C-alpha positions as CSV (number, residue, x, y, z in Angstrom):
1,X,14.3,-19.4,0.1
2,X,14.9,-15.6,-1.2
3,X,16.1,-13.3,1.5
4,X,12.9,-11.7,3.0
5,X,10.2,-14.1,0.8
6,X,8.8,-15.3,3.9
7,X,7.5,-11.7,5.0
8,X,6.5,-10.9,1.3
9,X,4.9,-14.2,1.7
10,X,3.0,-13.5,5.1
11,X,2.6,-9.7,3.9
12,X,0.2,-11.7,0.5
13,X,-1.7,-13.7,2.9
14,X,-2.8,-11.4,5.0
15,X,-4.1,-9.3,2.2
16,X,-5.4,-12.0,0.5
17,X,-7.3,-12.9,3.8
18,X,-8.2,-9.3,4.3
19,X,-9.9,-9.1,0.5
20,X,-11.8,-12.4,1.6
21,X,-13.2,-10.9,4.7
22,X,-14.3,-7.5,2.2
23,X,-11.2,-5.7,3.7
24,X,-9.6,-4.5,0.7
25,X,-6.0,-3.0,1.4
26,X,-5.7,-1.4,-1.9
27,X,-9.2,0.4,-1.2
28,X,-8.0,2.5,2.0
29,X,-4.8,3.3,0.0
30,X,-7.1,4.9,-2.5
31,X,-8.6,7.3,-0.3
32,X,-5.9,9.6,-0.7
33,X,-7.4,9.8,-4.2
34,X,-10.4,11.5,-2.3
35,X,-9.6,15.0,-3.2
36,X,-8.7,14.6,-6.6
37,X,-12.6,12.9,-6.9
38,X,-13.9,15.9,-5.2
39,X,-12.1,18.4,-7.4
40,X,-13.3,16.4,-10.5
41,X,-16.6,16.7,-9.3
42,X,-16.6,20.5,-8.7
43,X,-15.0,20.8,-12.3
44,X,-18.1,18.8,-14.1
45,X,-20.9,20.1,-12.1
46,X,-19.2,24.2,-13.2
47,X,-19.0,22.8,-16.6
48,X,-22.9,22.5,-16.9
49,X,-22.9,18.6,-16.1
50,X,-25.5,16.8,-13.6
51,X,-24.9,14.1,-11.3
52,X,-27.6,11.8,-10.6
53,X,-25.6,9.4,-8.3
54,X,-22.0,9.3,-6.7
55,X,-20.3,6.0,-7.8
56,X,-16.3,7.0,-6.6
57,X,-14.0,4.7,-8.5
58,X,-10.7,6.1,-6.8
59,X,-8.3,3.6,-7.9
60,X,-8.6,4.2,-11.0
61,X,-6.6,7.3,-10.9
62,X,-3.0,5.3,-10.6
63,X,-3.9,2.0,-12.0
64,X,-2.5,0.9,-15.5
65,X,-4.4,0.2,-18.7
66,X,-4.7,-3.2,-17.2
67,X,-3.2,-6.6,-16.2
68,X,-0.8,-7.6,-18.9
69,X,1.3,-9.7,-16.8
70,X,1.0,-12.5,-14.0
71,X,0.4,-16.0,-13.9
72,X,-3.7,-16.4,-15.6
73,X,-2.9,-13.4,-18.0
74,X,0.5,-15.6,-19.3
75,X,-0.7,-18.8,-19.1
76,X,-4.0,-18.2,-20.8
77,X,-2.6,-16.8,-23.7
78,X,0.0,-19.2,-24.1
79,X,-2.1,-22.7,-23.7
80,X,-4.6,-21.2,-25.8
81,X,-2.1,-20.3,-28.2
82,X,-0.4,-23.7,-28.5
83,X,-4.0,-25.5,-28.7
84,X,-4.8,-23.1,-31.8
85,X,-1.3,-24.2,-33.0
86,X,-2.2,-28.1,-32.2
87,X,-5.8,-27.9,-33.8
88,X,-6.7,-31.3,-31.7
89,X,-9.4,-32.9,-32.3
90,X,-11.1,-32.3,-29.3
91,X,-10.1,-30.8,-26.3
92,X,-11.5,-31.1,-22.5
93,X,-10.7,-28.5,-19.8
94,X,-10.7,-29.2,-16.0
95,X,-11.0,-26.8,-13.6
96,X,-9.8,-23.2,-15.4
97,X,-11.0,-19.9,-15.2
98,X,-13.8,-19.8,-17.4
99,X,-14.0,-15.9,-18.1
100,X,-9.8,-16.1,-18.7
101,X,-8.5,-19.5,-20.7
102,X,-11.9,-21.0,-21.6
103,X,-12.9,-17.7,-22.7
104,X,-9.7,-17.5,-25.0
105,X,-10.0,-21.1,-26.2
106,X,-14.1,-20.8,-27.4
107,X,-13.1,-17.4,-29.5
108,X,-11.6,-19.7,-32.1
109,X,-12.8,-23.6,-31.4
110,X,-15.5,-25.8,-29.0
111,X,-14.2,-26.6,-25.8
112,X,-15.7,-28.6,-23.1
113,X,-15.3,-27.9,-19.2
114,X,-15.5,-30.0,-16.2
115,X,-15.2,-28.5,-12.9
116,X,-16.9,-30.3,-9.7
117,X,-18.6,-26.7,-8.8
118,X,-22.2,-26.2,-11.0
119,X,-21.8,-23.6,-14.4
120,X,-24.5,-21.6,-16.4
121,X,-23.3,-21.8,-19.6
122,X,-24.6,-19.2,-22.4
123,X,-22.5,-19.9,-25.0
124,X,-22.3,-22.1,-28.1
125,X,-19.2,-23.3,-27.9
126,X,-18.8,-24.1,-24.7
127,X,-20.0,-27.5,-23.3
128,X,-19.9,-28.1,-19.2
129,X,-19.9,-31.2,-17.4
130,X,-20.0,-31.1,-13.4
131,X,-17.7,-34.2,-12.1
132,X,-15.2,-34.6,-9.3
133,X,-12.2,-35.7,-10.8
134,X,-10.5,-37.0,-7.8
135,X,-13.1,-40.2,-8.0
136,X,-12.2,-40.9,-11.8
137,X,-14.0,-43.5,-13.5
138,X,-13.8,-45.6,-16.4
139,X,-16.2,-44.0,-18.1
140,X,-14.0,-41.0,-19.0
141,X,-10.7,-43.4,-19.6
142,X,-8.8,-42.3,-23.0
143,X,-11.5,-40.0,-24.3
144,X,-9.7,-37.0,-25.6
145,X,-6.4,-36.4,-27.5
146,X,-5.8,-32.8,-25.8
147,X,-6.4,-31.9,-22.1
148,X,-5.9,-28.7,-19.8
149,X,-5.6,-28.2,-16.5
150,X,-4.7,-24.3,-15.7
151,X,-4.4,-23.3,-11.9
152,X,-6.4,-25.9,-10.5
153,X,-5.0,-28.8,-9.6
154,X,-3.2,-27.0,-6.3
155,X,-6.8,-27.1,-5.2
156,X,-7.5,-30.4,-5.5
157,X,-8.2,-31.9,-2.3
158,X,-8.1,-29.0,0.0
159,X,-12.2,-28.7,0.2
160,X,-12.2,-24.8,-0.7
161,X,-14.5,-25.5,-3.8
162,X,-16.8,-27.7,-2.4
163,X,-14.5,-31.0,-3.1
164,X,-13.9,-33.4,-0.4
165,X,-11.1,-33.3,1.7
166,X,-8.0,-35.4,0.9
167,X,-4.7,-34.7,1.5
168,X,-3.4,-36.7,-2.1
169,X,-5.9,-35.0,-4.0
170,X,-3.6,-33.4,-6.4
171,X,-2.2,-37.0,-7.2
172,X,-5.0,-38.3,-7.6
173,X,-6.3,-35.7,-10.0
174,X,-3.2,-36.0,-12.0
175,X,-4.0,-40.0,-12.0
176,X,-7.7,-38.9,-13.7
177,X,-5.8,-36.5,-15.9
178,X,-3.5,-39.0,-17.5
179,X,-6.2,-42.0,-17.6
180,X,-8.6,-39.2,-20.0
181,X,-5.6,-38.8,-22.3
182,X,-4.9,-41.0,-25.2
183,X,-1.8,-42.3,-26.0
184,X,-0.5,-39.5,-27.4
185,X,-2.5,-37.0,-26.4
186,X,-1.2,-33.5,-24.4
187,X,-1.6,-32.4,-21.0
188,X,-1.2,-28.3,-20.6
189,X,-1.0,-28.2,-17.0
190,X,-0.3,-24.9,-14.5
191,X,0.1,-24.8,-10.8
192,X,2.2,-22.7,-8.1
193,X,5.7,-23.5,-8.2
194,X,8.2,-22.3,-5.2
195,X,9.2,-23.6,-1.8
196,X,6.5,-26.4,-1.4
197,X,3.8,-26.3,1.1
198,X,0.4,-26.5,1.9
199,X,-1.1,-23.4,2.4
200,X,-4.5,-24.2,3.6
201,X,-7.0,-24.1,2.1
202,X,-6.0,-21.6,-0.7
203,X,-3.7,-23.8,-2.5
204,X,-0.6,-25.9,-2.5
205,X,2.6,-25.0,-4.1
206,X,4.8,-27.2,-6.2
207,X,8.9,-27.7,-6.6
208,X,9.1,-27.1,-10.3
209,X,10.3,-30.8,-11.1
210,X,7.8,-32.0,-8.6
211,X,5.4,-33.3,-10.8
212,X,7.9,-35.3,-13.2
213,X,8.2,-37.7,-10.3
214,X,3.8,-38.1,-9.8
215,X,3.7,-40.9,-12.5
216,X,7.1,-42.2,-13.6
217,X,7.4,-43.0,-17.1
218,X,3.6,-41.7,-18.0
219,X,4.6,-38.5,-19.6
220,X,7.2,-36.6,-21.6
221,X,7.6,-33.2,-20.8
222,X,7.6,-31.1,-24.4
223,X,8.0,-28.0,-23.1
224,X,8.1,-25.9,-19.8
225,X,7.4,-22.3,-19.4
226,X,7.4,-20.3,-15.8
227,X,5.9,-17.1,-14.7
228,X,8.8,-15.2,-12.2
229,X,8.0,-13.3,-9.0
230,X,7.2,-10.3,-10.7
231,X,4.8,-11.4,-13.3
232,X,7.0,-12.2,-16.5
233,X,6.9,-15.1,-18.3
234,X,9.8,-16.8,-19.5
235,X,9.1,-19.0,-22.3
236,X,10.8,-22.8,-22.9
237,X,12.9,-22.9,-20.1
238,X,14.5,-25.7,-18.2
239,X,12.8,-27.1,-15.4
240,X,16.1,-27.7,-13.4
241,X,17.4,-24.0,-14.1
242,X,15.5,-22.0,-12.8
243,X,15.9,-19.2,-10.2
244,X,14.7,-19.1,-6.5
245,X,10.8,-18.5,-6.6
246,X,8.5,-17.2,-3.9
247,X,5.2,-17.4,-5.8
248,X,5.9,-18.2,-9.4
249,X,3.8,-20.9,-11.9
250,X,4.8,-23.6,-13.5
251,X,2.8,-23.9,-17.1
252,X,4.0,-27.5,-18.4
253,X,3.4,-29.2,-22.0
254,X,3.0,-33.3,-21.5
255,X,3.0,-36.1,-24.1
256,X,1.6,-38.9,-23.0
257,X,3.3,-41.8,-23.9
258,X,2.1,-45.3,-25.5
259,X,1.8,-48.3,-23.0
260,X,5.8,-50.3,-23.1
261,X,3.6,-53.2,-25.0
262,X,1.4,-51.4,-27.6
């Protein structure tokens, strides 16, 4: 573990908990921009403008134009690009963000979405199936040549999204993902990497190479990319040769091996 990482991890967890309770510390800090807001309001009125309602957006005074870094930005853009280049016959996603990765892919092709939660859809290139992947099922075995599960597997079995409590939920979900693929099919998988542990009920964190031992011999690792603690992407990295991370994101491109007797 990096020096001081325990303190920063604790601070991040406290921040996340406060946000979940509706108490966002960033909004408290933004109160320092109130004098600027009041001065802008005064200038607007003096210039002849009319204000019907006050809706202070104080943090926008100091925020950047957007967030072009971090786990979701990099994984969504990278994996969507890889799928576009691969042009699979069929692509199914399990549990990834619909307003991020799924929308990226739907911009250029059809995509099927599977999630344990319900979803109301209004897009003709996105179809949806509500399902608990931990339960598996022969009806989904070998159904696709391309599959993604981005920042979702770490939640399986923790109950956060209404899923059944199961300490082995991530392993059952991974086995089901393997079963869904045809031999030679591609799985795009991402999850938090760093010091392994269960952060109940938010997520699990895995060691970077841990996934390669979950189903020995089932997959070949085609490429590994990761996002570091600063939110920057490191492309085409070696799983065993990355710096110590507190809360990074591993992005794995895996190819399902054909059965040995095939």
